[in-house]
C-alpha positions as CSV (number, residue, x, y, z in Angstrom):
1,X,99.8,76.0,58.4
2,X,97.6,76.7,56.1
3,X,97.2,73.1,54.5
4,X,96.6,72.2,57.9
5,X,93.5,74.6,58.8
6,X,92.4,73.1,54.8
7,X,92.8,69.6,55.9
8,X,91.3,70.0,59.2
9,X,88.1,71.7,57.6
10,X,88.0,68.7,55.0
11,X,87.5,66.3,57.9
12,X,85.0,68.4,60.0
13,X,82.6,68.6,56.5
14,X,83.1,65.2,55.1
15,X,82.3,63.3,58.9
16,X,79.6,65.3,60.3
17,X,78.3,66.5,56.4
18,X,77.9,69.9,57.1
19,X,77.1,72.9,54.4
20,X,79.8,75.0,56.2
21,X,82.6,75.2,58.3
22,X,84.4,77.7,60.0
23,X,88.0,77.7,61.4
24,X,89.4,80.6,63.7
25,X,93.0,80.1,64.5
26,X,95.1,82.2,67.2
27,X,98.1,83.3,66.0
28,X,99.7,84.9,68.5
29,X,98.5,87.5,71.0
30,X,95.6,89.3,69.9
31,X,96.1,88.2,67.0
32,X,93.9,85.2,64.9
33,X,92.6,84.4,61.2
34,X,89.4,83.2,60.7
35,X,88.9,80.6,57.1
36,X,85.8,79.5,56.3
37,X,84.6,76.9,53.7
38,X,80.6,76.4,51.9
39,X,79.0,73.6,50.1
40,X,78.1,76.6,47.8
41,X,81.7,77.7,47.4
42,X,83.5,74.6,47.1
43,X,86.4,75.7,48.7
44,X,88.5,77.5,51.5
45,X,88.4,81.1,51.6
46,X,89.6,83.9,54.2
47,X,87.2,85.6,56.0
48,X,87.0,89.0,57.3
49,X,84.9,88.7,60.5
50,X,82.5,92.3,60.9
51,X,81.6,93.7,64.0
52,X,77.7,93.0,63.8
53,X,77.5,89.4,62.7
54,X,76.8,87.1,64.8
55,X,79.9,84.9,64.6
56,X,82.2,88.0,66.3
57,X,79.7,87.5,69.1
58,X,80.8,84.1,69.2
59,X,84.6,84.8,68.6
60,X,84.6,87.3,71.4
61,X,83.3,84.8,73.1
62,X,85.9,82.3,73.1
63,X,88.5,84.7,73.0
64,X,87.4,85.8,76.2
65,X,87.0,82.5,77.9
66,X,83.7,82.0,78.4
67,X,83.6,79.2,75.8
68,X,85.5,76.4,76.8
69,X,83.6,73.2,76.2
70,X,82.0,71.8,72.7
71,X,78.2,73.2,72.5
72,X,75.4,72.3,70.1
73,X,73.3,74.9,69.2
74,X,69.4,75.0,70.4
75,X,68.5,73.7,66.8
76,X,71.1,71.4,66.4
77,X,72.2,73.1,63.7
78,X,75.3,74.9,64.7
79,X,78.0,72.9,66.5
80,X,80.4,74.9,68.2
81,X,84.0,73.0,69.2
82,X,86.7,75.1,71.1
83,X,90.1,73.5,70.4
84,X,92.8,73.8,73.0
85,X,95.8,72.4,74.6
86,X,97.9,72.4,78.0
87,X,95.5,75.7,78.8
88,X,96.9,77.0,75.4
89,X,93.9,78.3,73.1
90,X,94.7,77.1,69.9
91,X,91.4,77.5,67.4
92,X,87.0,77.4,67.1
93,X,85.7,75.5,64.8
94,X,82.0,76.6,63.9
95,X,80.2,73.5,62.1
96,X,76.6,74.4,60.6
97,X,73.9,72.5,58.8
98,X,71.1,74.5,56.8
99,X,68.6,72.0,56.0
100,X,68.8,69.5,58.5
101,X,70.7,69.2,62.1
102,X,73.6,67.3,63.5
103,X,72.1,64.1,64.4
104,X,73.7,61.9,67.9
105,X,76.2,59.2,66.0
106,X,77.8,61.8,63.8
107,X,78.5,64.0,67.2
108,X,79.9,61.0,69.1
109,X,82.7,61.1,65.8
110,X,83.0,64.6,66.1
111,X,84.2,64.1,70.1
112,X,86.8,61.1,68.7
113,X,88.4,63.7,67.0
114,X,89.0,66.5,68.4
115,X,91.4,65.4,71.0
116,X,93.9,64.8,67.6
117,X,92.9,67.9,66.2
118,X,94.3,69.3,69.1
119,X,97.6,68.0,69.1
120,X,97.8,68.5,65.4
121,X,97.3,72.9,66.2
122,X,99.4,72.4,69.1
123,X,102.1,71.1,67.1
124,X,101.8,74.0,64.0
125,X,101.6,76.6,66.7
126,X,104.8,75.7,68.2
127,X,106.4,75.4,64.1
128,X,104.4,78.7,63.6
129,X,106.8,79.9,66.4
130,X,109.6,78.9,65.0
131,X,109.1,80.3,61.4
132,X,107.7,83.3,62.7
133,X,109.4,86.7,63.1
134,X,108.7,87.6,66.5
135,X,108.1,91.6,66.1
136,X,106.1,91.7,63.1
137,X,104.4,88.4,63.1
138,X,105.3,87.8,59.1
139,X,107.1,84.8,59.0
140,X,111.5,84.5,59.0
141,X,114.1,84.8,56.0
142,X,115.5,80.9,57.0
143,X,111.8,79.9,56.0
144,X,111.5,81.7,53.4
145,X,114.4,80.0,51.4
146,X,112.3,76.7,52.2
147,X,109.1,78.4,50.9
148,X,111.2,79.6,47.9
149,X,112.3,76.3,46.9
150,X,109.1,74.5,47.2
151,X,107.5,76.9,45.4
152,X,110.0,76.8,42.4
153,X,109.4,72.7,42.4
154,X,106.1,72.9,42.6
155,X,106.6,75.2,39.5
156,X,108.7,72.9,37.7
157,X,106.5,70.1,38.3
158,X,103.2,71.5,37.4
159,X,103.8,74.7,36.3
160,X,102.5,77.1,38.5
161,X,103.8,80.4,37.9
162,X,104.3,82.7,41.1
163,X,105.7,86.6,41.4
164,X,108.0,87.9,43.8
165,X,107.3,91.4,45.7
166,X,111.0,92.5,47.3
167,X,110.1,95.4,49.2
168,X,111.9,98.1,51.3
169,X,110.4,100.7,53.5
170,X,112.0,104.2,52.2
171,X,114.1,106.2,54.8
172,X,114.1,104.2,57.3
173,X,117.1,104.8,58.7
174,X,116.1,108.7,59.8
175,X,113.1,107.1,61.9
176,X,115.7,105.0,63.5
177,X,118.4,108.0,64.2
178,X,115.8,110.4,65.0
179,X,113.0,108.5,66.8
180,X,115.2,105.7,68.2
181,X,115.0,101.8,68.0
182,X,111.5,101.8,70.4
183,X,109.7,103.9,67.5
184,X,111.5,101.7,64.9
185,X,110.0,98.9,66.3
186,X,106.3,100.3,66.5
187,X,106.6,101.0,62.7
188,X,107.9,97.8,61.6
189,X,105.3,96.0,63.8
190,X,102.1,97.7,61.8
191,X,103.9,97.8,58.8
192,X,103.9,94.1,59.1
193,X,99.7,93.6,60.0
194,X,99.5,96.3,56.4
195,X,101.5,94.1,54.6
196,X,99.5,90.6,56.3
197,X,96.4,92.6,56.1
198,X,96.7,93.6,51.9
199,X,97.3,89.9,50.8
200,X,95.5,86.4,50.1
201,X,95.2,84.0,52.8
202,X,97.7,81.9,51.1
203,X,100.4,84.5,49.9
204,X,103.5,84.5,52.1
205,X,104.9,87.4,54.3
206,X,108.3,87.6,55.0
207,X,110.8,89.6,57.2
208,X,113.5,89.4,54.9
209,X,115.8,91.5,57.2
210,X,115.9,95.1,58.8
211,X,113.1,97.2,57.2
212,X,112.7,94.6,53.7
213,X,110.5,92.4,53.3
214,X,109.1,90.2,50.8
215,X,106.1,88.5,49.7
216,X,105.6,85.3,47.5
217,X,102.4,85.1,45.6
218,X,101.0,81.7,44.6
219,X,98.8,81.6,40.3
220,X,99.9,85.1,39.8
221,X,101.4,86.6,37.3
222,X,102.7,90.3,36.4
223,X,99.1,91.8,36.2
224,X,98.0,90.5,39.6
225,X,101.6,91.0,41.0
226,X,101.2,94.8,40.1
227,X,97.9,94.7,41.6
228,X,98.8,93.2,44.9
229,X,102.2,95.5,45.2
230,X,99.9,98.8,44.2
231,X,97.7,97.9,47.1
232,X,100.2,97.2,49.7
233,X,102.1,100.7,48.7
234,X,99.1,102.8,48.8
235,X,98.1,101.0,52.1
236,X,101.2,102.0,53.5
237,X,101.4,105.4,52.2
238,X,97.8,106.0,54.0
239,X,97.9,106.0,57.7
240,X,100.0,107.4,59.7
241,X,102.4,105.9,62.0
242,X,102.4,106.4,66.2
243,X,99.6,108.8,65.5
244,X,99.2,111.5,68.3
245,X,102.9,111.4,69.6
246,X,105.1,111.4,66.6
247,X,103.1,111.3,63.0
248,X,105.6,109.8,61.2
249,X,104.1,109.5,57.1
250,X,105.9,106.7,55.3
251,X,106.5,105.3,52.5
252,X,107.1,101.6,50.7
253,X,109.4,101.1,47.2
254,X,108.4,97.2,45.7
255,X,110.3,95.5,42.6
256,X,108.5,92.6,41.0
257,X,109.8,89.5,39.1
258,X,107.8,86.8,38.4
259,X,108.0,82.8,37.3
260,X,108.7,81.8,34.7
261,X,110.0,84.8,33.3
262,X,112.9,84.2,35.6
263,X,115.1,81.0,35.0
264,X,115.9,80.0,38.3
265,X,115.6,81.3,42.1
266,X,118.4,83.4,42.1
267,X,117.7,85.2,39.4
268,X,114.1,85.7,40.7
269,X,115.3,87.0,43.5
270,X,118.0,89.0,42.1
271,X,116.1,90.4,39.5
272,X,113.2,91.6,42.2
273,X,115.9,92.9,44.0
274,X,117.0,95.4,41.4
275,X,113.1,96.4,40.5
276,X,113.3,97.5,43.9
277,X,116.4,99.5,44.1
278,X,114.9,100.4,40.6
279,X,111.9,102.3,42.6
280,X,114.4,103.4,45.0
281,X,116.5,105.6,42.4
282,X,112.9,106.4,40.5
283,X,111.9,108.6,43.3
284,X,111.0,105.7,45.7
285,X,107.0,105.4,47.2
286,X,106.7,103.4,43.5
287,X,106.1,100.0,42.0
288,X,108.9,98.3,39.8
289,X,108.6,95.5,37.4
290,X,111.3,93.6,36.1
291,X,111.0,94.7,32.8
292,X,111.4,98.1,34.0
293,X,114.8,97.5,34.9
294,X,116.1,95.2,32.3
295,X,115.6,98.2,29.9
296,X,117.3,100.3,32.5
297,X,120.0,97.8,32.6
298,X,120.6,97.9,29.0
299,X,120.3,101.8,28.6
300,X,122.7,101.9,31.2
301,X,125.4,99.8,29.4
302,X,124.5,101.4,26.1
303,X,125.7,104.7,27.9
304,X,128.9,103.3,29.6
305,X,129.8,102.1,26.3
306,X,129.5,104.9,24.6
307,X,131.2,107.3,27.1
308,X,133.9,104.5,27.8
């Protein structure tokens, strides 16, 4: 999906010769992402839409169903293209010019490619549904296997390092046992939102099973991985889950391993998982790097030999 966003933005900026392109993409009910390219930055970046921005007003108009057709601003410097298929709202493209305006010939090209873009986004939406965990809106464990394989291949071919975070909600069984699975599901849903909001647009978040999640961080070493992991951990610790009803305070334990430190996918997953459980053993609600786990393992092996 991330690649499709970049491709669509690339097409629109080239055909329309724009200075800025914003793409708002529907991911689910009341859930969307926003990416933006500017000529100044030269790259596609995730964008947070502030409530006071004019863009927020446009987005709300689109989400409410009041913006359903292509629109050009009065000064011909902004172009709004809502994309839908079979009545399903898929995306909103906003193209802008600063020093000039959109000419009629380029606008004709714009209308020609809009239907093809709708088909592409519809196919992407169906694929997204297939690889997404319905409860947490994170990717599935099956998709994790595909992504970790591809990420490792890219490391082998191009040397792109990456990091893997393995995380687990602390004492989650007590939540289910005490308050029931409905509350447990609500907690997992909120945790999914916390993790997704704590990472970059190209980072990949997966529900690994039960209360366990994993994150692939492309182009990230130990320092960057620890920074992201601590942000996720502290953000999980801060809020009250189920506020006004049960008021739960929950924590998260996280283990980290990086590539190329791990020589294979199997080692990467196993060692990150070991680091996760080292965090559990050390008192929970903390982040543990894999090298700490290795030292622990060596100490445990020495202790076993001395006691045998």
